N, C-alpha and C positions, 0 to 999 in steps of 0.2 A: 264638412265641406261638400260632401256628396249631394245633399239635398239642395245646397245653394247652386251647384252646377246644373242640376236637373231643372231648378226654377228658372235659371237664365235661359236654358234651351226652350223651356215652355213659353217664356216671354217672346223669344224670337219667332217661334211658330205662330203664336197669336198675332204678333205684329205683321207677319207675312199674310195671314188670313185677313186681317183688318185692312191691309193694303189693297185687297181685292184680287188676289191671284194665287196660283199654286206656288208652294214653297219648294225651292230647289236647293239641294245640298252641294255646295261648290268645293268643299274642302276634302273630298275623297282622296286618299293617298294611293297611288298606283302600287301594285305588287309586281316586282320584277323577278326574273329568273335568268340564269346563265344562258347566254345565246340570244337574248332579246336585243333588237337592233333599232336604232333611230337614224333615219336619213335626214340630214340637216342642210338647209340653205339659209344664209344670213347676209344682210346688207347693212353696213354702217357708213354713215357719212357725217363728217364734221367740217364746219366752215368757220373760220375766224377772220374778222375784217376790222381794220383800224381806220377810223375816219376822223379828220381834224374838224375843229369848229366851223371852218369854211367849206365843209362837205367834200374835202379832198381825201380819197382813199390812199393811204400811205403804205399799207401792208395788208396782205391777205394770205390765207393758207387753207387749202382744201385737202382733206384726207379721206379717201374712199377705200373701203375694204369689202371684198366679196368672197364669201366662204362657201365651199361645198365639202361636207364631211359625213362620215359614217361612224356612229358610236355603237360599240357592242359591249353588253354587260358580260363581265368575266366572272364575278363572284358576288353572291348576296348572303345576307344572314337569314335566319329562320323566318323572319317576318317579311322578307321580300325587299329589304332595304339594300341598295347597291353598296357593296364594299369596294369593288374595283370595276372600272370600265376602260376600254381602249378606244381611242379616237384615231381614225385614219383621215388625215387631211387630204382629200381628193384633189382640191385646188384651193389656194388662197391667193387672191390677187390684191395688191395694195398699190394705190397710186397717190402720191403726194405732190401737190402743186403749190409752190411758194413764190410770192411776188412782193416786191417793194417798189416804191415810186422811183422812176428813173432807171430801173434795172429790168433786164429780160427775165421772165418767169423761169424758175428752176423746176423741172419735172423729174420725179424719180419713180420708177416702176419696179416693184418687187413681186416675185412669184414663188410660191412653194407648191410642191405636188408630191403625192405619195409619201407622206411622212406619218409615222405611227408613234403614239405616245400613250402611256398608261396613266390613269388618274386613280388615286387611292383615297379612301375616306379616312379622315382623322379629325377628331373633335368636331364632328358635325359638318365638316367642309371637305371638298374634294381638291386635292393638290396634285399637280402634275409631278410624276416621278421622272425627273429629267435624265436619270440614268437609263431610262427605258427607251429613249428616243432612237428611232431607226429610220433610215432614209435610203434612197437610191444612190445618193452621192453626198459629197461635202457641201457646206454652206458658206457663203460669203458673210462679211460683217453685217451688211444690210439685211440679208436673209435671216441671220441669227436674231437680229433685232425684231424682225417681223414675227418670227416664231415665239420669242420670249413675250412679246406683247400679247400674242394669242393665248399663250399658256397662263399668263398673269390674270387674264380677264375671263377665263373659261372655268367657272367655279361649280358647275352642276351638270347633271345629265340633261340633255336638251328637252325632253318631254316632261321633266319634273324639276323646276327651279326651286329648290328647297328654301332659298333665302326669301323668295317672294310668297311662298305658300302660307306663311303665318299671317299675311295681310288679309287673307280670306276669312269670311265669317265662319264660325263653328256651327251655326244653326241654319235652318232653311231661309232662303231669300226669294222674294217674288220678283218677277220681271218689273222693272221700273223702280224697285226699291234701292235705297242707298245705305251704306254703312261706313263707319269710321273706325279704323283700327285703334287700339289703345296706345298710349304713349310708350308703354313697356314693349309692345310689339314693334313700334316704330324704331325704338332704340336698338332692339335686337336686329332688325332689318338693316339699319345703318352700319352696325358692326360687321355684318356679313357681306356688305357691298363694297368691293374694292375701290370703285370710283369715288364713293362718298368718303371712304377712309383716306384716300390719297389727297383729297382736297380739304382735309380736316373738317369735314362736313357733319351736319347733324340733321336727322329727319324730324321735322317739327310736327307735321300733321299730314293726314291724307283722307280723301273721301272717294269712294267708288260706287258704281251703279251697275246693276245687272241690266244690260240693254235689251237682250233677247235670248231666247232659247229655241233653236230650230234643229230638229232631228237629233236631239240629245246633245247639241253643241251650244254651250253657253258663251255669250259675248259679254265681256266686262270692260268698262272704261272708267277712268278716274284721273285724279290729280294728286301729286305729292307736293308738300311744301318743305323745301330744304334750305339750309343756310350752309355756306361753304366759304373757304378762304382762297382768294385769288390775288396773288401779289400781296399788297398791304391792305386789301379791302375785304370786308365781310359782305357776301353777296347772297341775296335771296333768289331762289330758283323754284319754278313750278312746272315740272315736267308733266306732260300728258302721257298716260299709260293705257294700254289696251291689251287684251288677251282673249284667246278662244280656248275653252277647256271642254274636253269630252267628259260629260257627267257620268257616263257608264263606267269608264275606266280610270278617270282622274288624270289622264295624260293631257298636257298642254300642247296644243297644235300650232298656236301662233302667239307671238309676243311682239309688241311694238312700243316705241318710245319716241316722243318728240319734245325738244327743249330748245328754247331761245331766251337769251338774256344778254344784258349789256353791263359793262363796267366803265364808268366815266371818270375822267380826270380833267383838269383844266386844259391839258394839251391834246387829248385824244379820247375818243369813245371806242372801246373794243366791244364788238358784238360777236356772240358765239351762237351757232346754230347746229344742233345735233339731231340726227335721225337714226334710229336703229329698228331693224325688223328681223325676226327669226321665224322660220317655219320648219316644222319637224313632222315626219311621218313615222309612226311606231309600227314595228313588225315583230310579232311574237316569235321567239326562237323555238328550237326543238330540244333545249337542254344541253346542247353542246356548243362550245365556242370554236371559232375558226382558228386556223393555224397561220402564223405570219408567213408571207412569201419568202422564198429563199433568195439568197444573194443581196440581202439588205445590209447596209453599212451601219455599224454601231457608232452613232455620233452623239451619244448621251454624255452628260457631264454631271459631276457631283455638285451639290449645293455648297456655296462658300462656307468654310468652317469659321471658327471664331477669329475675328480680326485682331491680331496681336501687334499690329504696327504701332509705333510710338506716336506718330503724328496723324491726326484725323481731321478732315475738313468736310463736315456734313453738307454745308451749303454748296460746295463745289463738287461733291460726290467722289472723293478719293481719299486714300490714306497711303502713307509711306513709312518705312522703318528707318528713321533718322537716328544716327548714333547719339548717345548721351553727350551733353556738353556742346552740341552744335549751336551755332548762333543763327537766329532768323534774320534775314535781310529785309529791307523796306520794299513794299510793293505799292503801286499806285492804284487807287480805286478805278473801276471801269476799264481795267487793263487786262489783256489776255494772261499776263503773268500773275498768278495768284499766290505763289509761295516761293521763297528763296532761302537757302541755307548754306552754311559753310561749316564743315565738320572740324573737330579739333585737329585733325591731320591735314586739313587744307583742301579737302575735296569740295567742290562747288556743286550745288544742286539747284535747279530751277524747274518749276512746274507751271504749265500753261493750260488753260481751258478755253476752248473756242466753241461757241454755240453754232451749230450747223443749221442751215435752213431746211435741210431734208436729210434723212439717213444716208450715209455713204459708206464706202468700203475703204479699208486701210490703204490699199494700193493707189486710190485716187489722190492721196496727198503726197506721195513720195516725191514726184517731180517738183512741186512747189516748196516742200520742206528743204530739199537739197539746194534749190535755187536761193532760198532765203539764207541758208547756212553759208553758201559761197559768197553771197553779197556781203554778209557781216564778217566772214573770215575767208578771204580769197584763196588761202592755201588749204581749205577744208577738203578732205578727200575721204570718200566712203570706202571702207575696207570690206565690209560684209553686212548683209541684212538677213535677218532670220525671222520667220513667221512664228508667232507665239499664241498661246491661249491662256489668258490670265485667269485667276480664280473666279469661278462662276461662269466660265466659257465666254470671256470677253475677248474678241479677236484683237490682236496687237502685233506689233513688229518691232524688233530690236535693230537699231542702226549702230554699227560699230565704226567709228571714224577717227581720223587723226588730223589735227591742225598742225601742219609741218612747221610753219614759221614760229608758232607759239609753243611748239613741242608739247601739245596737250592731247591726251587720249579722251575721246568723248563717247558716251553711250546715251542713246536716246530711245526711249520706249514710247511708241505711239499706240494709243488705244482708242477704239471707236465704240462708244456705248450709245446706241440710238442716235440722237441728234447732238451728242457731245463728243468733241475730240479732245482728249487729254494727252499731254506729253510730259515726260520727265526727262531732263537732260542732266547728266552728271559728268564732271570732268576732273581730270587729275594729271599731274606731270607724266608724260609718256614713258619716261625711263624708270619710274618707280613701280615695280610689279605689285607691291602690296597695296598701294593707293589705287592703282588701276583696277585691281580686283574689288576693292571697297566701292569704287565708283560704279562698277558693273552690278554688284550685288544690290546697292541702294536703288538703282533704276529698276531692277527686276522685282523689287518688293511692291511696286505699284499695285494697288487694288482699286477697282472702280465700282461705284454703286450709284443708285439713283439719288440725285441731290435731295436733301431734306428741306421741305418748306417750314418756315416758322409759323406756328399757330398764333393768332391774335388773341388777346384777352377778350372774354365775353363782352359783347356790346361795343367793342372798339372798332372804328372804321378808318 
């Protein structure tokens, strides 16, 4: 195999010479040391727009994120591969604007600052250690959502994106020359990319070109061909990618992506437009890591353990521990109520899920929830409300109430996970302490997770 590898390298060198220019090696791997730092600025913008056949815009949504961060290498192995690094979110601004025909646009702004989190390498990937999160103070539900979104999509040290590095050629390339990564490399890239994985996507092909080399800084540009699942359709996407790489050190100084595509149905055409840009400045450290500032609050959380709840609804993103022998009640399609149960002892349980136009906080819903309860049950009286954090650090609130006329004790757990509001309400006769406790315990077993999309069979549209 060794002579085959040498032969392939020789072919690449000869092809670069034949192309008429000097060959440059793009795949150099940086060597890191404890204390090395990368200062990062990034900008993400996504726009979604729905237009009817008569060219009327019926819905739109714009999501803008601006990040400033400092990443510091904490630990490396003998080869200079990063094992741990810490990120300080200096500032993260997110603004979401949602609009639909006939309604006033809803704008939500979220801001994070001075938050620290450690990333650890495992199985070739970097994962946020959520138990390490430290901040100057507590976070609201919308801030937690913003932080989780950041952590879920931050998979590498800024100046060396390991998931993208395999797409580079292993041999010299001349300015103006193109190359195509093998399908095996494309498959490996797709598995490491969280966005592709979330959309049940597959990387089909790619082609890149070395545009220029100036002062040892290489500029690369190219296209990817992806297939992904959105709703009930398989969609083809061709994002434009570009990068600037320091040939001397192997550090990536700039990355950018642009993508635009549409999904059509007889009723509406949905158009999606994405832009991403990241710039990073690498600073060599002195072999020592910095110390965290004093008086930071520990706001970390453990990853959710095994979900042992008896009832799971992946499509709606929740689970509950319902007693054996409970009877499921009927629910209507396209209705906020997604599940109903009645336990053998007579405790009633109902679960609702509402899709929110923008991320919100639990407290935002309390007035409307209480108003709705009193409309349906005029004698509804709230006795107590308690803030909670469900498994996986999902902000929630427990409402303990009594319907005096019906003599029913009711427990409602409200949980906000990003743009989903989930609630479970359980009720029992007010005078039966055993059933009251059963109702309370059922409501508190609520677990919330990201709804799971169904993958389509290959070739199906």
